[in-house]
C-alpha positions in Angstrom: 113.6 104.9 108.4 116.6 104.0 106.2 119.7 102.6 107.7 121.3 106.4 106.8 118.7 108.5 108.8 119.0 105.8 111.8 122.9 106.4 112.0 122.3 109.8 112.1 119.6 109.6 115.0 122.2 107.7 116.8 125.2 109.3 116.7 124.8 111.3 119.6 124.0 108.4 121.5 127.4 106.3 120.1 129.3 109.7 121.8 128.1 109.1 124.7 128.2 105.4 125.4 131.9 105.9 124.1 132.7 108.1 126.3 131.2 106.1 129.3 133.4 103.6 127.4 136.1 105.3 128.1 135.4 106.2 131.4 135.2 102.4 132.7 137.6 100.3 130.3 140.8 99.5 132.5 143.7 99.4 130.4 146.0 96.2 130.7 149.5 94.6 128.8 148.7 91.0 127.8 152.4 90.5 128.8 151.8 91.1 132.7 149.6 88.1 132.9 151.5 85.6 130.7 153.6 83.0 133.1 156.8 83.4 130.5 158.8 81.8 133.1 156.8 78.7 132.7 158.3 78.5 128.7 161.1 76.5 127.5 161.9 76.2 123.8 160.3 73.8 121.5 161.9 71.5 119.5 161.5 71.7 115.5 159.7 68.6 114.5 159.0 67.5 117.9 155.3 66.4 118.4 153.4 68.0 120.9 151.3 65.5 123.5 149.2 66.6 126.1 151.1 65.3 129.0 153.5 68.7 128.2 151.5 71.2 129.1 152.4 73.0 132.4 149.6 74.8 134.1 151.9 75.2 137.2 153.1 73.0 140.3 153.6 70.4 137.9 150.1 70.4 136.7 149.9 69.0 133.4 146.0 67.8 132.7 143.3 69.9 131.7 139.8 68.5 130.2 139.9 67.8 126.7 136.4 69.5 126.2 138.2 72.6 128.4 141.1 72.6 125.6 138.8 72.5 122.7 137.4 75.3 124.3 140.1 76.9 124.4 141.5 76.3 120.7 138.3 77.4 119.6 138.2 80.9 121.9 141.3 81.7 120.5 140.6 80.9 117.0 137.5 83.3 117.2 139.3 86.0 118.0 141.7 85.6 115.4 139.4 86.2 112.6 139.4 90.4 113.7 140.1 92.1 110.7 136.4 90.9 109.3 134.8 91.4 112.1 135.9 95.0 111.8 135.3 95.5 108.1 132.0 94.4 108.4 131.3 96.6 111.5 133.4 99.6 109.3 130.4 98.8 106.5 127.8 98.4 108.7 128.0 101.7 110.5 131.0 104.0 108.8 134.1 104.8 109.7 133.0 108.6 110.7 132.1 110.4 114.1 131.5 108.5 116.8 130.8 105.2 115.2 134.5 105.2 113.8 136.3 106.2 116.8 134.2 103.6 118.0 135.3 100.7 116.1 138.9 101.8 115.7 138.7 101.4 120.0 137.7 98.3 119.9 139.3 96.9 117.5 142.5 97.9 119.5 140.8 96.2 122.5 140.3 93.2 120.5 143.4 92.5 119.6 145.1 92.0 123.0 142.6 89.0 123.6 144.3 86.8 120.7 147.5 88.3 121.7 147.2 87.1 125.8 145.4 83.7 124.5 148.4 82.7 122.4 151.2 83.3 124.5 149.4 81.6 127.5 148.7 78.6 125.4 152.5 78.5 123.8 154.0 79.0 127.3 152.1 76.8 129.3 151.4 74.2 126.1 148.0 73.9 126.5 147.3 73.0 122.9 148.7 72.1 120.0 150.3 75.1 118.4 151.0 73.4 115.4 147.5 72.7 115.1 146.6 75.8 116.3 147.9 78.0 113.4 147.2 75.7 110.9 143.9 76.1 111.7 144.3 79.9 112.0 145.6 79.7 108.2 142.7 78.1 107.3 140.3 80.1 108.8 141.7 83.1 107.8 142.2 82.7 104.6 138.7 81.5 104.1 137.0 84.7 106.0 134.2 82.9 106.7 132.1 85.1 108.9 128.2 86.0 110.1 127.5 89.2 108.1 124.5 90.8 108.9 122.2 92.6 106.2 121.8 95.9 107.2 122.8 97.8 110.5 119.3 96.9 112.2 120.3 93.4 112.4 123.9 94.5 112.5 123.1 96.3 115.9 120.9 92.9 117.2 123.9 90.7 116.1 126.9 92.1 118.0 124.8 92.7 120.8 124.2 88.5 121.1 127.7 88.1 119.9 129.4 90.3 122.6 127.3 88.5 125.5 127.7 85.2 124.1 131.6 85.6 124.0 131.7 86.5 127.5 129.7 83.9 128.9 132.6 81.5 126.7 135.5 82.8 127.8 134.1 83.7 131.4 133.1 79.8 131.5 135.6 78.2 129.9 138.1 80.3 132.6 136.5 78.9 135.5 136.5 75.0 134.2 140.7 75.5 134.0 143.0 74.2 137.0 145.0 77.5 136.4 144.7 80.4 138.0 146.4 82.5 135.8 145.0 81.0 132.9 141.7 81.6 135.0 142.7 85.6 135.2 143.1 85.7 131.5 139.8 84.3 130.4 138.5 86.1 133.2 140.0 89.4 132.1 139.4 89.2 128.5 135.6 88.1 129.4 135.6 91.7 130.9 136.6 93.1 127.9 133.7 91.2 126.1 130.7 92.6 128.4 131.9 96.0 128.4 131.9 95.9 124.1 128.1 94.1 124.9 126.9 96.7 126.8 127.8 99.3 124.6 126.4 97.2 121.8 123.6 96.3 124.0 122.3 100.4 124.8 122.8 101.3 121.7 120.2 98.5 120.1 118.3 99.7 122.9 118.3 103.4 121.4 117.5 102.1 117.7 114.4 100.7 119.4 113.5 103.7 120.5 114.1 105.5 117.3 112.6 103.2 114.7 110.8 100.4 116.6 109.6 98.4 113.8 112.8 98.1 111.8 115.1 97.6 114.8 112.5 94.8 116.1 112.7 92.9 112.7 116.7 93.2 112.6 116.3 91.2 115.9 114.6 88.8 114.9 116.2 87.9 111.8 119.5 88.2 113.8 117.8 85.8 116.3 116.6 83.4 113.5 120.0 83.3 111.6 122.0 83.6 114.7 125.9 82.4 114.5 128.9 82.7 116.2 131.8 84.7 114.3 134.1 81.1 114.3 131.4 79.5 112.0 134.5 79.3 109.9 137.1 77.5 112.0 137.8 73.7 110.1 
């Protein structure tokens, strides 16, 4: 079975899974989660220092491994334009696949908004280093590129699960309850995205087990997280 035939067979499944997603996805607003009251103006030219951070109650400390994880997690979210490009390339912009991809992109867009606002307000990371890294990464456009939709289904399933685990685990290591809540909220979105792709991949296994297993094998063997272009 070729890719076009697979997508035709899977379109009704994608439509049902998208309908299911809409029934369970919760609307939320980044501005309601960010503690803007902790914010203050940045002085131009002043170097950021770790002790500038404000995680509530006068707490300025965070493990450097957690800080690095926050840095990488946000930059990974920043490469969203390339992820949409590849999903659109693999699955097309018509029918339920296109509707899902556009909705998925809109939901993913909230993640970088809420994370960046929280990091900026609390000064959790160096904002200049973060912005420079974002520019380098987005200019580079380096992201995993699955060979076909068989491999693509397997890749996005694994990637969404890995991203969910990363966000949730990072949040659990934060001392700030608001920071933990933000990372948990983002992780919940990633979990719903994972469930969509997981069940779509399961359907592909029913339709064309041989090609799908080959795609899964290739995705596992060559797997890398979408932030591989982070400097």
